[in-house]
Every structure is written in structure tokens, then in C-alpha cells.
C-alpha positions, 0 to 999 in steps of 0.5 A: 530452516536454520540456513534460512534464518541465517541468510535473512538480513535487515531489522528482525523486528520488521520481519516479525511484524510482518510475519505475525500480520500475515498469520493472523490474516489467515482466520479472518480471511477464511471467514469472510470467504464464505461470502465469496464462496456464495456469490460464486455459486459454491460452498468451498471456502478452503480454496479461498484459503489456499489462494490466500496462502499462495499470495503470502507464499510468493509475496514473502518470496518476493520479500526475501529475494528483493531484501538481498539485493543491495539498495543502491541499485533501486536508484537506477532501477526506478529510472528504468521502471518509470517508463515501464510503469508509464506504458502499463497504466496507459495500457491498462487504461485503454482497456477500457474496463467499465463496472456498473457504468463507471471506469474501472480500468485498474487491471492489466491482463497479463497475455497467455497467463490469465492473471490480472495485475493492478498496475497502480500498486506497482506504479506507487512503489516505483515512483516513490523510489524514483522521488527518493533518488531525485531528492537525495540527488539535490540535498544540499543543492540550490535548485530552482522550481523550474529546474525540478519540473521535468525530472521530478513533477512531469513523471508524478503528474503522468503517473497520477493522470494516468491513475487518477480516472479509475482510481482517486483515492490511490492517486490522491495517497501517491500524491500526499506521500510525494509531497511528504518525501519532498518536504522530508528531503528539503524540497522548498516549501513555497515550491510544493504549495505551487505543486499542490495549487497545480495538482488541485486545479488539474483535479477540479479541470478533470472533474468538470470536463468528466461531468460534461460527457456522459461516459464512464468518467462521468459515472466516476466522478458521481460516485466519487461525489455520492461518497463524500455526500453520504459520509458528511450526511447525518441521515442513512440512506441506501448508498450507506449499505456497506458503511452501515453493515460495517458499523453493525459488525463492529458494535456486534463485536464488542470487547471480546468478539463473537469468535473465530468464523462466527461473523454474521455481517461477512454475509452482507458486506460485499467487500468483507475479505478485503476492503472491510476486513477490519470490521470482520476482524472486530466482529469476531475478535472485539475491540481487543482484536482490532487495537491489536492490528492497530498495534502492530501497524504502529510498531511497523511505523516506529520500526520504519522511522528506526531503519531510516534513521539508521540508514547511512546514506540520504538515499537510503533514509528518504527510500525507507520512508518513501516505501514504507510510510504509505503501507501504515497511511493505507492501513490507517486508511483502512480502518478509519473507513470501517469506523466511518471516520473517513469516505469509503476508499476501496483501499485494502488492509496491507498484508491482511486483506485478500488479494494478490497485487496488494500483498505483492507489491507491500512485500516488495516495499517491505523488502526494499527497507529490509535491504537498506536496513541489511546494509547497515548491519553489514556495515557494523560487521565491518567495523566490528571486524576492523575493530577486533580482527583477532577476536573474530579470527578466533571465533572463526577457527 
């Protein structure tokens, strides 16, 4: 164990925050899993606990392995992975999965393994690394809009176009984060406004074309419209079922909560262990429990900014922000949905909600951040050795 801790590099506080979030996830997921066990025709919730543990274990293994890779290698890997991601997204879309009449082609079935993988989460990380690479490449260079269309925006819109039909919220988050990184990288605002306009026009055209059809895409667009209408509608309807149950759970928790495992609304919320896990946390652990989770995410955001600020290269800075900001942004959206500050999106709570792909890709992103942070520590150690070689030698002896 001591050898393992010695091999852990990077920002130790980020390690601690991620580990704490993972530890705090076990009881809420175990509690909420009773709903899944009931729907599955059984009563054994321990299997879901073990499954969540294995997902986190593999996630931390990914994080540990990735943080050992020098972050400069991610620059080239993003170029290789963009075509791979596009192929995976294309195959996923062609599977044509339909749930409740709506397009739901989010999962790629791994051949001969029987495992499902949500390709959009991998695409998000790869695309953010790619954008960070491009923006660091053109930093302090005068570039025209025409020159940036093919190398930057073509891959972005191809990825978004393949994700949008089945997952609007993920596509919107990725697009927003790409614009943030482009802005931080010094991309001209007037060009960004043009891209934003193109994106909005593309979205409107997609909606209009989908509504002219009678297939799964039309049902999906109708679902988006209903969610927005329900969010803005003050009257309670049957479509508000999830959010109303989430609000009841939050109100029941009050300050101290009902206690671990004593949630009642977990039996009624369809996604109690994933999309609405925050409501279950507040019901069982009260407002204080919810505030603790929020503080941990804000602390993680603070450490991400610190890690970016300490990076010795532009690519390192943009890379940390590119893969780190979406984690906190997604967490805030998930919590906002639970308290009805945002329409229902289907976004999970990173590192806390059950689900393998979301945990693994979050750990992949954090591993990249730790890789950048570890490089900074390595440079500081090198500087210390150069300044005090005799002192270091005496400590070694």
C-alpha cells in the first residue's frame, strides 16, 4: 500500500476529492438499487452494490494508469482517436435502438463480450483534448475563420451531429464546453458568434426535418419539446412525475435527512440511482448531505483551475480545463434538474451515480488532469535537484 501511495503523482487534493466522492456514493447507490432489484424481479440489492464497486475499481485503475502517461502524448492520441470516435458513433447510430418509440442509440454493444458502452462520453473527452491541442497550436498566431473551419469545426460538428439525434443534452454540453475552451484559447469572439449561429441554424433544421417524419426522431424531438414545456408550465401534469417525486424526496429530507437507506421516493423515481441520485441523497442525508456534495464539486473545480494555472504549457492549461470543466458542469446540471432549476436532461452525477461508462470516462478525464499536474511536480523536483544537488545527494545516502 505504501508503495502504491509513493507512485501516486499529481495533485493529492484532487485524488482525495475524487476518492471521497466515490466513497460517499456507495450508500446512496446501494439504497436506491432496491428499486432496480424490484423491477428486475428480485430483492437482492447487494449485486448492484458489487457492480458499482467494480465500476469504481476499474475507473480508479483507469485513472491511475492514465495519470502515469506524460500528457504531451495526448496531443497525438487525440488525432488518432477522432476518426475512431466517429466510427464508433456512426456504428452506434446505425444500431437504431428505439425505446418508447424514440431514438435511443446511445450504447455501443461490444462484440463477443456482451458489454454496452456509451460512445458519446468517450467522444466528449477525446473531442475536448483535440480542441485543446488545436487551440494551443494556433495560440498567438493570426488565423482566419476559413483556415479553422476544416481542422477545428468540422470534427466538432461531425461528433455533435452523430450524438444529437439520441442525446441532445450531451451534445449541448459538449458544444458549450468547446466554445468555452475556444474562448479561453484566444479564438476570436466574432468567429465564435458565427459558429454559434451555425450551430443554432443546424439545430433548427434538424428539428424541422425530424418533425416532418413519423419515425423515432420525431418522437425524440417531441420529448425535448415536452420537457421544455413541462419545465415552463406551472401546472402539475402526469409528465412531471419524475421531477415531482424528486421534489418530494428533497422536501422530506429537510435539514438532517431520514437516515441511510430510509428513502421512500427511491421506490417511485424511475432513475433513482443515476439521474436523480442527488434527490435521494438529500432525502436520506438532508440539506447538509446535499451541501457536502456540492462543496466537494466546487472544491474539485477550484483544484482543476489551480492545476491549469500551474501548468507550464498552453496545451496543459487548456487540456486540464477542457476535460475538467465538463465534469463540474455536468454535476451542476444534474443537481439543478433535481431541484427543478433546469429541464430534465438525463445527465448523471459524476462519480456518484451508478453506471459504468460515465464513471470510467470521468476517471479518464481526471487521470489526464493528474498527468498534467504530475508533470508540474516533476519539474519542481528537477529544479530542486539543480539548486541543491548536495542536499539531495545526502538525503539519498
